[in-house]
C-alpha positions as CSV (number, residue, x, y, z in Angstrom):
1,M,-0.1,0.0,0.2
2,R,2.9,2.3,0.8
3,R,4.1,2.2,-2.5
4,V,1.1,2.9,-4.3
5,V,0.8,6.0,-2.2
6,I,4.1,7.2,-3.0
7,G,3.5,6.5,-6.8
8,L,0.4,8.2,-6.7
9,C,2.3,11.3,-5.1
10,F,5.2,11.2,-7.7
11,L,2.2,10.7,-10.8
12,A,0.0,13.7,-8.9
13,L,3.1,16.0,-8.6
14,S,4.1,15.3,-12.4
15,A,0.9,15.7,-13.7
16,G,0.8,19.5,-12.5
17,C,-0.9,18.9,-9.0
18,G,2.0,20.4,-7.0
19,P,5.4,21.8,-7.3
20,P,7.2,20.8,-10.2
21,P,10.3,18.6,-9.2
22,V,13.3,20.4,-8.2
23,S,15.9,20.0,-11.2
24,G,19.6,21.2,-11.6
25,E,22.6,21.0,-9.5
26,W,24.0,22.6,-7.1
27,V,26.6,25.4,-8.2
28,E,29.0,27.5,-5.9
29,A,27.6,31.0,-5.3
30,F,31.0,32.7,-4.7
31,D,34.3,31.6,-2.8
32,A,33.8,31.7,0.6
33,A,37.0,29.9,1.6
34,E,38.8,32.9,3.5
35,L,35.4,34.1,5.0
36,G,35.0,31.4,7.9
37,W,31.7,29.7,8.1
38,L,28.6,30.9,6.4
39,L,25.8,29.5,8.6
40,S,22.5,30.9,7.1
41,T,20.8,32.8,4.3
42,W,17.5,34.6,3.8
43,G,16.1,36.9,1.3
44,P,12.9,38.6,0.4
45,A,13.8,38.1,-3.1
46,S,15.6,36.1,-5.5
47,D,17.9,39.1,-6.3
48,D,18.1,40.5,-2.5
49,R,19.8,37.5,-0.3
50,Y,21.6,37.6,2.8
51,A,23.9,35.0,4.4
52,V,25.6,35.1,7.5
53,G,28.6,33.8,9.4
54,G,32.3,34.7,9.9
55,S,34.5,33.5,12.3
56,L,34.5,33.4,16.4
57,T,35.5,37.2,16.8
58,D,34.6,38.3,13.3
59,G,30.7,38.3,12.1
60,L,30.1,39.0,8.7
61,I,26.9,39.2,6.4
62,M,27.1,38.9,2.8
63,H,24.4,40.6,0.2
64,Y,23.6,39.2,-3.1
65,D,21.9,41.9,-5.2
66,G,20.8,39.6,-8.3
67,A,24.3,40.2,-9.8
68,S,27.2,39.6,-7.4
69,W,27.7,39.0,-3.5
70,T,29.5,41.6,-1.5
71,R,30.6,41.9,2.5
72,L,28.7,44.5,4.1
73,T,29.8,47.2,5.8
74,G,28.2,49.4,8.6
75,I,27.2,46.6,10.8
76,G,29.8,47.3,13.8
77,D,32.2,45.0,15.0
78,P,29.8,41.6,15.8
79,P,31.4,38.2,16.7
80,L,29.8,35.0,14.7
81,L,26.6,35.4,13.4
82,N,24.6,32.4,13.1
83,W,21.1,33.1,11.9
84,V,18.9,35.4,9.7
85,H,15.4,36.0,9.3
86,G,13.4,39.0,8.0
87,L,10.0,40.2,7.2
88,G,10.7,42.1,4.2
89,A,13.6,44.2,2.5
90,D,13.2,46.8,5.6
91,D,13.0,44.5,8.4
92,I,15.6,41.8,8.8
93,F,17.0,40.1,11.9
94,V,20.4,38.7,12.5
95,V,21.6,36.6,16.0
96,G,25.0,35.4,16.8
97,A,27.8,34.7,19.6
98,G,27.2,36.2,22.9
99,G,23.6,37.5,22.7
100,T,24.4,39.3,19.5
101,A,21.2,40.5,17.9
102,L,21.3,43.2,14.8
103,H,18.1,44.3,13.1
104,F,18.0,46.3,9.3
105,D,15.5,49.0,8.9
106,G,16.0,49.0,5.0
107,A,18.9,51.9,5.4
108,T,20.9,51.3,8.6
109,W,22.0,48.2,10.6
110,S,21.8,48.7,14.2
111,T,22.5,46.4,17.4
112,M,20.0,45.5,19.6
113,E,20.2,44.5,23.5
114,T,19.2,41.2,24.2
115,P,18.9,39.8,28.3
116,T,21.5,37.2,27.4
117,E,24.9,36.6,26.3
118,E,24.4,33.2,25.8
119,N,25.1,32.2,21.7
120,L,22.0,33.0,19.9
121,W,21.5,30.2,17.4
122,G,18.2,31.0,15.8
123,V,16.0,33.9,15.0
124,W,12.4,34.0,13.6
125,A,10.0,36.7,13.3
126,A,6.0,36.7,12.9
127,A,5.8,40.5,13.0
128,P,8.1,43.5,13.9
129,D,6.9,43.6,17.6
130,D,7.1,39.4,17.7
131,V,10.4,38.1,17.0
132,Y,11.9,35.0,18.7
133,A,15.4,34.2,19.3
134,V,17.0,31.0,20.7
135,G,20.3,29.8,21.9
136,G,22.7,28.7,24.6
137,R,25.6,26.6,24.7
138,G,24.3,23.3,24.9
139,A,26.8,22.1,27.7
140,A,23.6,22.1,30.0
141,R,19.9,22.5,30.1
142,I,20.3,25.8,32.5
143,D,22.3,27.6,29.4
144,A,19.6,27.6,27.1
145,T,17.8,30.7,26.4
146,I,14.6,31.9,24.2
147,N,14.0,35.5,24.1
148,H,11.1,37.6,22.7
149,K,10.8,41.0,21.2
């Protein structure tokens, strides 16, 4: 029975009843060998993407404008940045090591105060005033943190 269901699902997708199968191969977007880690990507459009990462002491944000990737300046001097999520081109949140949180309002990156010094590993926003950041060291349950704005 399971094979029939899988077969029917595949048949339905190939007949146009769902998203088309993904085709193509992975290609390197840019040479990131000297940048450290890249840990998360998000963007409001295919020609407006962000990737975050860096090294333990040097966080970075890369931006894709539809033609090329460039390292952003004007983000201060953050440590490693772990995750990026946004609501649109003028409302983007980034979190990272040591409780780091950044916000982009469409013109300027600014540092946001958080109530923790734990590493923040993820961020998700439902609205400009409804944002969650999670993290911890992973060594003990008491290190876990969840923050809400």
